N, CA, C and O atoms as a CHARMM CRD file, in Angstrom:
* protein
*
  244
    1    1 UNK  N     26.16800 -48.65900 -30.05900 PROA 1      0.00000
    2    1 UNK  CA    26.86500 -47.40500 -30.05500 PROA 1      0.00000
    3    1 UNK  C     26.83100 -46.72900 -31.42000 PROA 1      0.00000
    4    1 UNK  O     26.79800 -45.50100 -31.50200 PROA 1      0.00000
    5    2 UNK  N     26.83900 -47.51000 -32.48200 PROA 2      0.00000
    6    2 UNK  CA    26.89600 -46.91600 -33.82100 PROA 2      0.00000
    7    2 UNK  C     25.75100 -45.95600 -34.08800 PROA 2      0.00000
    8    2 UNK  O     25.91300 -45.01400 -34.86400 PROA 2      0.00000
    9    3 UNK  N     24.61400 -46.16500 -33.47600 PROA 3      0.00000
   10    3 UNK  CA    23.47500 -45.28400 -33.74700 PROA 3      0.00000
   11    3 UNK  C     23.74200 -43.85100 -33.30600 PROA 3      0.00000
   12    3 UNK  O     23.12900 -42.92100 -33.83000 PROA 3      0.00000
   13    4 UNK  N     24.64600 -43.65900 -32.35100 PROA 4      0.00000
   14    4 UNK  CA    24.93600 -42.31600 -31.85600 PROA 4      0.00000
   15    4 UNK  C     25.91000 -41.56200 -32.75200 PROA 4      0.00000
   16    4 UNK  O     26.20100 -40.39600 -32.48800 PROA 4      0.00000
   17    5 UNK  N     26.41500 -42.18700 -33.79000 PROA 5      0.00000
   18    5 UNK  CA    27.24100 -41.48000 -34.76300 PROA 5      0.00000
   19    5 UNK  C     26.38300 -40.51500 -35.57900 PROA 5      0.00000
   20    5 UNK  O     26.89700 -39.54600 -36.13900 PROA 5      0.00000
   21    6 UNK  N     25.09400 -40.77500 -35.64500 PROA 6      0.00000
   22    6 UNK  CA    24.19500 -39.98400 -36.48900 PROA 6      0.00000
   23    6 UNK  C     23.36800 -38.98400 -35.69200 PROA 6      0.00000
   24    6 UNK  O     23.21800 -37.83200 -36.10200 PROA 6      0.00000
   25    7 UNK  N     22.84000 -39.41400 -34.57300 PROA 7      0.00000
   26    7 UNK  CA    22.03500 -38.55300 -33.71000 PROA 7      0.00000
   27    7 UNK  C     22.56400 -38.65100 -32.28200 PROA 7      0.00000
   28    7 UNK  O     22.94900 -39.73600 -31.84700 PROA 7      0.00000
   29    8 UNK  N     22.59000 -37.55600 -31.55400 PROA 8      0.00000
   30    8 UNK  CA    23.05400 -37.63500 -30.17000 PROA 8      0.00000
   31    8 UNK  C     22.10600 -38.48900 -29.32800 PROA 8      0.00000
   32    8 UNK  O     20.92300 -38.59700 -29.64900 PROA 8      0.00000
   33    9 UNK  N     22.60800 -39.08700 -28.27100 PROA 9      0.00000
   34    9 UNK  CA    21.75800 -39.91500 -27.40900 PROA 9      0.00000
   35    9 UNK  C     20.65700 -39.09500 -26.75300 PROA 9      0.00000
   36    9 UNK  O     20.84700 -37.93100 -26.40000 PROA 9      0.00000
   37   10 UNK  N     19.52800 -39.71800 -26.60500 PROA 10     0.00000
   38   10 UNK  CA    18.40700 -39.08700 -25.90500 PROA 10     0.00000
   39   10 UNK  C     18.66200 -39.19400 -24.39500 PROA 10     0.00000
   40   10 UNK  O     19.42400 -40.05900 -23.96400 PROA 10     0.00000
   41   11 UNK  N     18.03900 -38.33200 -23.59400 PROA 11     0.00000
   42   11 UNK  CA    18.27000 -38.36400 -22.14100 PROA 11     0.00000
   43   11 UNK  C     18.05200 -39.75000 -21.53000 PROA 11     0.00000
   44   11 UNK  O     18.78800 -40.14100 -20.62400 PROA 11     0.00000
   45   12 UNK  N     17.06200 -40.49200 -22.00700 PROA 12     0.00000
   46   12 UNK  CA    16.79200 -41.81500 -21.43000 PROA 12     0.00000
   47   12 UNK  C     17.88700 -42.83800 -21.74800 PROA 12     0.00000
   48   12 UNK  O     17.92100 -43.91500 -21.15300 PROA 12     0.00000
   49   13 UNK  N     18.76900 -42.50800 -22.67200 PROA 13     0.00000
   50   13 UNK  CA    19.87200 -43.41100 -23.01800 PROA 13     0.00000
   51   13 UNK  C     21.09000 -43.19700 -22.12200 PROA 13     0.00000
   52   13 UNK  O     22.03100 -43.98800 -22.18000 PROA 13     0.00000
   53   14 UNK  N     21.09700 -42.16400 -21.30700 PROA 14     0.00000
   54   14 UNK  CA    22.27000 -41.84200 -20.50000 PROA 14     0.00000
   55   14 UNK  C     22.65200 -42.95300 -19.52500 PROA 14     0.00000
   56   14 UNK  O     23.83000 -43.28600 -19.40100 PROA 14     0.00000
   57   15 UNK  N     21.68000 -43.52300 -18.84000 PROA 15     0.00000
   58   15 UNK  CA    21.99200 -44.55700 -17.85100 PROA 15     0.00000
   59   15 UNK  C     22.62700 -45.79100 -18.50100 PROA 15     0.00000
   60   15 UNK  O     23.67800 -46.23600 -18.03900 PROA 15     0.00000
   61   16 UNK  N     22.02700 -46.36100 -19.55800 PROA 16     0.00000
   62   16 UNK  CA    22.68800 -47.51800 -20.17500 PROA 16     0.00000
   63   16 UNK  C     24.04300 -47.17200 -20.79200 PROA 16     0.00000
   64   16 UNK  O     24.94500 -48.01000 -20.80300 PROA 16     0.00000
   65   17 UNK  N     24.19800 -45.96000 -21.30100 PROA 17     0.00000
   66   17 UNK  CA    25.48800 -45.57400 -21.86800 PROA 17     0.00000
   67   17 UNK  C     26.55300 -45.45100 -20.77600 PROA 17     0.00000
   68   17 UNK  O     27.69800 -45.85400 -20.98000 PROA 17     0.00000
   69   18 UNK  N     26.18600 -44.90300 -19.62800 PROA 18     0.00000
   70   18 UNK  CA    27.13400 -44.81300 -18.52100 PROA 18     0.00000
   71   18 UNK  C     27.53900 -46.20000 -18.04300 PROA 18     0.00000
   72   18 UNK  O     28.70000 -46.42100 -17.69900 PROA 18     0.00000
   73   19 UNK  N     26.60100 -47.12800 -18.01800 PROA 19     0.00000
   74   19 UNK  CA    26.90100 -48.50900 -17.64600 PROA 19     0.00000
   75   19 UNK  C     27.92000 -49.09400 -18.62500 PROA 19     0.00000
   76   19 UNK  O     28.87200 -49.76000 -18.21700 PROA 19     0.00000
   77   20 UNK  N     27.71200 -48.84100 -19.91300 PROA 20     0.00000
   78   20 UNK  CA    28.61800 -49.35200 -20.94100 PROA 20     0.00000
   79   20 UNK  C     30.00700 -48.73100 -20.81300 PROA 20     0.00000
   80   20 UNK  O     31.01200 -49.41900 -20.99100 PROA 20     0.00000
   81   21 UNK  N     30.06700 -47.45400 -20.50900 PROA 21     0.00000
   82   21 UNK  CA    31.35500 -46.77900 -20.31700 PROA 21     0.00000
   83   21 UNK  C     32.11600 -47.41100 -19.15100 PROA 21     0.00000
   84   21 UNK  O     33.31400 -47.67300 -19.25900 PROA 21     0.00000
   85   22 UNK  N     31.42800 -47.65400 -18.04800 PROA 22     0.00000
   86   22 UNK  CA    32.08400 -48.27300 -16.89000 PROA 22     0.00000
   87   22 UNK  C     32.53300 -49.69600 -17.19400 PROA 22     0.00000
   88   22 UNK  O     33.59700 -50.12300 -16.74700 PROA 22     0.00000
   89   23 UNK  N     31.73000 -50.42400 -17.94800 PROA 23     0.00000
   90   23 UNK  CA    32.05700 -51.80500 -18.29700 PROA 23     0.00000
   91   23 UNK  C     33.31300 -51.89100 -19.15200 PROA 23     0.00000
   92   23 UNK  O     34.14200 -52.78100 -18.95900 PROA 23     0.00000
   93   24 UNK  N     33.45300 -50.96900 -20.09200 PROA 24     0.00000
   94   24 UNK  CA    34.55600 -51.03900 -21.04600 PROA 24     0.00000
   95   24 UNK  C     35.76800 -50.19700 -20.63900 PROA 24     0.00000
   96   24 UNK  O     36.75000 -50.15400 -21.37900 PROA 24     0.00000
   97   25 UNK  N     35.72700 -49.53600 -19.49600 PROA 25     0.00000
   98   25 UNK  CA    36.81500 -48.65500 -19.08000 PROA 25     0.00000
   99   25 UNK  C     38.10000 -49.39000 -18.68100 PROA 25     0.00000
  100   25 UNK  O     39.18500 -48.90200 -18.99800 PROA 25     0.00000
  101   26 UNK  N     38.02700 -50.53000 -18.00700 PROA 26     0.00000
  102   26 UNK  CA    39.27400 -51.16700 -17.56200 PROA 26     0.00000
  103   26 UNK  C     40.17700 -51.56700 -18.73600 PROA 26     0.00000
  104   26 UNK  O     39.69400 -51.94500 -19.80300 PROA 26     0.00000
  105   27 UNK  N     41.49000 -51.47700 -18.52100 PROA 27     0.00000
  106   27 UNK  CA    42.43600 -51.88400 -19.55700 PROA 27     0.00000
  107   27 UNK  C     42.29200 -53.35200 -19.91000 PROA 27     0.00000
  108   27 UNK  O     42.66100 -53.76800 -21.00800 PROA 27     0.00000
  109   28 UNK  N     41.76000 -54.13800 -18.98700 PROA 28     0.00000
  110   28 UNK  CA    41.62000 -55.57700 -19.22600 PROA 28     0.00000
  111   28 UNK  C     40.48000 -55.90200 -20.20000 PROA 28     0.00000
  112   28 UNK  O     40.38500 -57.03000 -20.68400 PROA 28     0.00000
  113   29 UNK  N     39.62000 -54.92600 -20.48700 PROA 29     0.00000
  114   29 UNK  CA    38.50900 -55.15700 -21.41300 PROA 29     0.00000
  115   29 UNK  C     39.03100 -55.13300 -22.84400 PROA 29     0.00000
  116   29 UNK  O     39.74000 -54.20700 -23.23900 PROA 29     0.00000
  117   30 UNK  N     38.68000 -56.14500 -23.61200 PROA 30     0.00000
  118   30 UNK  CA    39.03900 -56.15800 -25.03000 PROA 30     0.00000
  119   30 UNK  C     37.99200 -56.94000 -25.81300 PROA 30     0.00000
  120   30 UNK  O     37.29500 -57.79500 -25.26500 PROA 30     0.00000
  121   31 UNK  N     37.89700 -56.64200 -27.06500 PROA 31     0.00000
  122   31 UNK  CA    36.97800 -57.32300 -27.97600 PROA 31     0.00000
  123   31 UNK  C     37.82900 -57.99900 -29.04300 PROA 31     0.00000
  124   31 UNK  O     38.61200 -57.34800 -29.73400 PROA 31     0.00000
  125   32 UNK  N     37.66700 -59.29600 -29.16600 PROA 32     0.00000
  126   32 UNK  CA    38.42800 -60.02500 -30.18100 PROA 32     0.00000
  127   32 UNK  C     37.90400 -59.68800 -31.57200 PROA 32     0.00000
  128   32 UNK  O     36.69600 -59.62000 -31.79600 PROA 32     0.00000
  129   33 UNK  N     38.82300 -59.48200 -32.48900 PROA 33     0.00000
  130   33 UNK  CA    38.45900 -59.24100 -33.88100 PROA 33     0.00000
  131   33 UNK  C     38.92200 -60.44300 -34.68200 PROA 33     0.00000
  132   33 UNK  O     40.11200 -60.75200 -34.73200 PROA 33     0.00000
  133   34 UNK  N     37.96500 -61.12000 -35.31100 PROA 34     0.00000
  134   34 UNK  CA    38.27800 -62.32500 -36.06100 PROA 34     0.00000
  135   34 UNK  C     38.90700 -62.00900 -37.41100 PROA 34     0.00000
  136   34 UNK  O     39.89100 -62.63200 -37.80800 PROA 34     0.00000
  137   35 UNK  N     38.33900 -61.04500 -38.10400 PROA 35     0.00000
  138   35 UNK  CA    38.82200 -60.75500 -39.44700 PROA 35     0.00000
  139   35 UNK  C     38.23000 -59.44500 -39.94700 PROA 35     0.00000
  140   35 UNK  O     37.14000 -59.04400 -39.53800 PROA 35     0.00000
  141   36 UNK  N     38.96100 -58.78700 -40.83300 PROA 36     0.00000
  142   36 UNK  CA    38.45500 -57.60400 -41.52200 PROA 36     0.00000
  143   36 UNK  C     38.05400 -58.03100 -42.92800 PROA 36     0.00000
  144   36 UNK  O     38.78500 -58.76000 -43.59900 PROA 36     0.00000
  145   37 UNK  N     36.89300 -57.57300 -43.36300 PROA 37     0.00000
  146   37 UNK  CA    36.35600 -57.95700 -44.66800 PROA 37     0.00000
  147   37 UNK  C     36.14900 -56.73100 -45.54500 PROA 37     0.00000
  148   37 UNK  O     35.83700 -55.64700 -45.05200 PROA 37     0.00000
  149   38 UNK  N     36.32200 -56.91100 -46.83200 PROA 38     0.00000
  150   38 UNK  CA    35.90700 -55.88300 -47.78100 PROA 38     0.00000
  151   38 UNK  C     34.38400 -55.84000 -47.78700 PROA 38     0.00000
  152   38 UNK  O     33.73700 -56.85000 -47.50800 PROA 38     0.00000
  153   39 UNK  N     33.80800 -54.69500 -48.09800 PROA 39     0.00000
  154   39 UNK  CA    32.34000 -54.58600 -48.11900 PROA 39     0.00000
  155   39 UNK  C     31.70800 -55.59900 -49.07700 PROA 39     0.00000
  156   39 UNK  O     30.62000 -56.11200 -48.81500 PROA 39     0.00000
  157   40 UNK  N     32.38800 -55.88000 -50.17700 PROA 40     0.00000
  158   40 UNK  CA    31.84000 -56.83900 -51.14300 PROA 40     0.00000
  159   40 UNK  C     31.75100 -58.24900 -50.55500 PROA 40     0.00000
  160   40 UNK  O     31.04800 -59.10900 -51.08500 PROA 40     0.00000
  161   41 UNK  N     32.46400 -58.47200 -49.46800 PROA 41     0.00000
  162   41 UNK  CA    32.53200 -59.78100 -48.82800 PROA 41     0.00000
  163   41 UNK  C     31.54000 -59.89000 -47.65700 PROA 41     0.00000
  164   41 UNK  O     31.69600 -60.74600 -46.78600 PROA 41     0.00000
  165   42 UNK  N     30.53400 -59.02900 -47.64300 PROA 42     0.00000
  166   42 UNK  CA    29.65000 -58.96200 -46.48000 PROA 42     0.00000
  167   42 UNK  C     28.90600 -60.26400 -46.20500 PROA 42     0.00000
  168   42 UNK  O     28.62300 -60.57600 -45.04800 PROA 42     0.00000
  169   43 UNK  N     28.58600 -61.02800 -47.24500 PROA 43     0.00000
  170   43 UNK  CA    27.85100 -62.28100 -47.02400 PROA 43     0.00000
  171   43 UNK  C     28.68700 -63.27900 -46.23000 PROA 43     0.00000
  172   43 UNK  O     28.17800 -63.94200 -45.32700 PROA 43     0.00000
  173   44 UNK  N     29.95600 -63.38100 -46.56500 PROA 44     0.00000
  174   44 UNK  CA    30.84900 -64.27200 -45.81600 PROA 44     0.00000
  175   44 UNK  C     30.97600 -63.77300 -44.38000 PROA 44     0.00000
  176   44 UNK  O     30.92000 -64.56500 -43.43900 PROA 44     0.00000
  177   45 UNK  N     31.14500 -62.47200 -44.21100 PROA 45     0.00000
  178   45 UNK  CA    31.28400 -61.90500 -42.87200 PROA 45     0.00000
  179   45 UNK  C     30.05600 -62.19800 -42.01800 PROA 45     0.00000
  180   45 UNK  O     30.18400 -62.58900 -40.85800 PROA 45     0.00000
  181   46 UNK  N     28.88700 -62.01400 -42.57800 PROA 46     0.00000
  182   46 UNK  CA    27.65700 -62.26700 -41.82300 PROA 46     0.00000
  183   46 UNK  C     27.50800 -63.74500 -41.49300 PROA 46     0.00000
  184   46 UNK  O     27.13900 -64.10100 -40.37300 PROA 46     0.00000
  185   47 UNK  N     27.79000 -64.59400 -42.45100 PROA 47     0.00000
  186   47 UNK  CA    27.68500 -66.04500 -42.23400 PROA 47     0.00000
  187   47 UNK  C     28.63700 -66.48600 -41.11500 PROA 47     0.00000
  188   47 UNK  O     28.23900 -67.22300 -40.21300 PROA 47     0.00000
  189   48 UNK  N     29.88300 -66.03700 -41.17700 PROA 48     0.00000
  190   48 UNK  CA    30.86000 -66.41300 -40.16400 PROA 48     0.00000
  191   48 UNK  C     30.49800 -65.85200 -38.79100 PROA 48     0.00000
  192   48 UNK  O     30.76100 -66.49200 -37.77300 PROA 48     0.00000
  193   49 UNK  N     29.90500 -64.67400 -38.75600 PROA 49     0.00000
  194   49 UNK  CA    29.48000 -64.08600 -37.48800 PROA 49     0.00000
  195   49 UNK  C     28.44000 -64.97400 -36.81400 PROA 49     0.00000
  196   49 UNK  O     28.49600 -65.19900 -35.60500 PROA 49     0.00000
  197   50 UNK  N     27.50100 -65.47300 -37.59600 PROA 50     0.00000
  198   50 UNK  CA    26.43400 -66.31800 -37.04900 PROA 50     0.00000
  199   50 UNK  C     26.96800 -67.70100 -36.68600 PROA 50     0.00000
  200   50 UNK  O     26.63200 -68.23700 -35.63000 PROA 50     0.00000
  201   51 UNK  N     27.79100 -68.27500 -37.54700 PROA 51     0.00000
  202   51 UNK  CA    28.25200 -69.64600 -37.33400 PROA 51     0.00000
  203   51 UNK  C     29.38700 -69.76500 -36.31600 PROA 51     0.00000
  204   51 UNK  O     29.52900 -70.80300 -35.67000 PROA 51     0.00000
  205   52 UNK  N     30.19200 -68.71700 -36.16900 PROA 52     0.00000
  206   52 UNK  CA    31.35500 -68.80100 -35.27800 PROA 52     0.00000
  207   52 UNK  C     31.51900 -67.53300 -34.44500 PROA 52     0.00000
  208   52 UNK  O     32.53000 -66.84400 -34.57900 PROA 52     0.00000
  209   53 UNK  N     30.55800 -67.21300 -33.59700 PROA 53     0.00000
  210   53 UNK  CA    30.66200 -65.97700 -32.80800 PROA 53     0.00000
  211   53 UNK  C     31.85600 -65.98400 -31.85000 PROA 53     0.00000
  212   53 UNK  O     32.37300 -64.92500 -31.49400 PROA 53     0.00000
  213   54 UNK  N     32.28600 -67.15900 -31.43900 PROA 54     0.00000
  214   54 UNK  CA    33.41300 -67.24500 -30.50600 PROA 54     0.00000
  215   54 UNK  C     34.73600 -66.80300 -31.13600 PROA 54     0.00000
  216   54 UNK  O     35.70000 -66.53000 -30.42100 PROA 54     0.00000
  217   55 UNK  N     34.78500 -66.73200 -32.46000 PROA 55     0.00000
  218   55 UNK  CA    36.01900 -66.33400 -33.15800 PROA 55     0.00000
  219   55 UNK  C     36.29800 -64.83800 -33.01200 PROA 55     0.00000
  220   55 UNK  O     37.43700 -64.40500 -33.18400 PROA 55     0.00000
  221   56 UNK  N     35.28800 -64.05800 -32.70100 PROA 56     0.00000
  222   56 UNK  CA    35.46200 -62.61700 -32.54400 PROA 56     0.00000
  223   56 UNK  C     34.61000 -61.83700 -33.51900 PROA 56     0.00000
  224   56 UNK  O     33.95100 -62.40200 -34.39100 PROA 56     0.00000
  225   57 UNK  N     34.63700 -60.53700 -33.35500 PROA 57     0.00000
  226   57 UNK  CA    33.84600 -59.64100 -34.19700 PROA 57     0.00000
  227   57 UNK  C     34.45400 -59.54800 -35.59300 PROA 57     0.00000
  228   57 UNK  O     35.65200 -59.76200 -35.77800 PROA 57     0.00000
  229   58 UNK  N     33.62400 -59.23200 -36.55000 PROA 58     0.00000
  230   58 UNK  CA    34.06400 -59.03000 -37.93400 PROA 58     0.00000
  231   58 UNK  C     33.86400 -57.55800 -38.25400 PROA 58     0.00000
  232   58 UNK  O     32.82000 -56.98300 -37.94700 PROA 58     0.00000
  233   59 UNK  N     34.84200 -56.97000 -38.85600 PROA 59     0.00000
  234   59 UNK  CA    34.75100 -55.55800 -39.20900 PROA 59     0.00000
  235   59 UNK  C     34.91700 -55.40100 -40.70800 PROA 59     0.00000
  236   59 UNK  O     35.42800 -56.29300 -41.38500 PROA 59     0.00000
  237   60 UNK  N     34.47800 -54.25600 -41.22200 PROA 60     0.00000
  238   60 UNK  CA    34.58600 -53.97300 -42.65500 PROA 60     0.00000
  239   60 UNK  C     35.63800 -52.90100 -42.88600 PROA 60     0.00000
  240   60 UNK  O     35.78400 -51.96400 -42.10200 PROA 60     0.00000
  241   61 UNK  N     36.36600 -53.06500 -43.98500 PROA 61     0.00000
  242   61 UNK  CA    37.37600 -52.07500 -44.37100 PROA 61     0.00000
  243   61 UNK  C     36.74400 -51.01300 -45.21500 PROA 61     0.00000
  244   61 UNK  O     37.42300 -50.08100 -45.64700 PROA 61     0.00000
């Protein structure tokens, strides 16, 4: 999804995007967030993402 922050989706992207919208629409859908990291801490964030994906997504502040 982040790629569409810069350029609008192309027509061929509409079908997969609609699928994603339907998938994430229910209130029961959630994404676990493991931790927020400072940008300077990106190496730790990337390492933990690879080693412990079950812990949840890592975001940057």
